[in-house]
C-alpha positions, 0 to 999 in steps of 0.5 A: 514235533508240533508247536502251537502258535499263540499270536492269534486265536487259530492257534495253528499247530505247526510241524517243523517248516510248516507255515500257518493259515496266515501264510506269515508265521512258520515253525523254524528252529523249535519256535514259531517266528515271522516268516515274512519278517522284513519282507515288504510288498508295498511302501508308500508315503500316504495321507494319514486319512487314507488309513483311514485315520481322520482324527490322528494328526489330520493333514499329515502323511505317514510312511506306510508299509505292508507285507503279505498274508492274513489270518482271516479269509474274507471272500470280499478282501479288497487287498487280496493280491497281497493279503491272500499271498504266501512266500514265493507268490508275490515279489518282495523287497527285504529291508532291515528295520534300521533302513525303514527307520532311516527312510521314515526320518528322511521323509519328515521334511515331506510331512511324514510323522512315522510308520503305518503297518498296513495293506495286509494284516500286519500283526501276523508279522508280530515280531517285525511290528514289535521290533520296528515300532520300538525303533520308531518310538526311539526316533520320536516318530509315531506308530500306526497299525491298521488291523483286523483285530484278530489277535490273542490278548496277551501279545496284543497287550504287550504291543500296546506301549509301542503303538500310538494309533490303530484303525481296527476293522469291525467286519460286522456285528454278528458271530455268524458273519465272522464265522464265514470269515474264519474269525471271531467277533468276541475277539475283535471286540476285545481288541477294540476295548483293549486298544481304546484303553491307551491308544487312539482308535478308529474303527472301519466297517465295510458294508457288503450288500446282503451280508452286514448292511441292515440298520439293526446291525449298525444300530447294535454296532454303533451302540456298542462302540459308544459304550466304550466311548462315543468319541471313537470315530467310525468309518462306514465304507463301500464294498466293491466286488473283489476276489471270491465275491465278484457276484455282489453289486457295489454297495449303493451310496445311499445305503452308506449315507443311511447307515451313517445316519443310524450310527450318528445316533450313537457316535459323534464322529461317523465318516462315509468311505469310498463314496 
């Protein structure tokens, strides 16, 4: 019998033992669970600015962890080695949440403020994020999620009390562009609105030449963000050829600076990335 996954809007209907489009969720024992629970592909103590979060405890560091899998299919994925991988396709280290929390506490002396769920799409491992974030909060540390925002509203709202800060990717500002990525613009916009109600939120847009790089689109995107709050920081980042989009040139630096100028007409804090 098939069971529907209700974490993201794909709503995969999975047979027993079948894994969803994200590579990280599986039908096991008559329920949908995180197949990648506690399976780490990356662990590093990063500057908080690398997430990027420029306005959340600037100058601090955060223990950053990632697994594998993603529920979007961006052909330009900058982290494709782990985000497009599934079980058995990449080396992992299995860690209990208690081990990770202990590591985070040990690193306080090195400037660590908590845990960042990042590198792949962390919210496909919803149960692991929920369980570890709850433990990290008990340790009086901070929790950060770097996400594409493609998640259903109910589970997202349930997670919010455990999270202190988000960086949410806003890939572009047209529905047609999101369709190419197998996502949904309205869903991501809703995630940003919901997160901004109670968490610190910063937004990142990767500018891909010929895809989402018009001044008109940036005007619309930044104007919409300002409607939530002009204080939301926006990171406008350069694209570099990766994965299935090797034919595109690197985003010109001057394009990033020009789009940042456009965005600053609406937002107080705009940062150029990878320039």
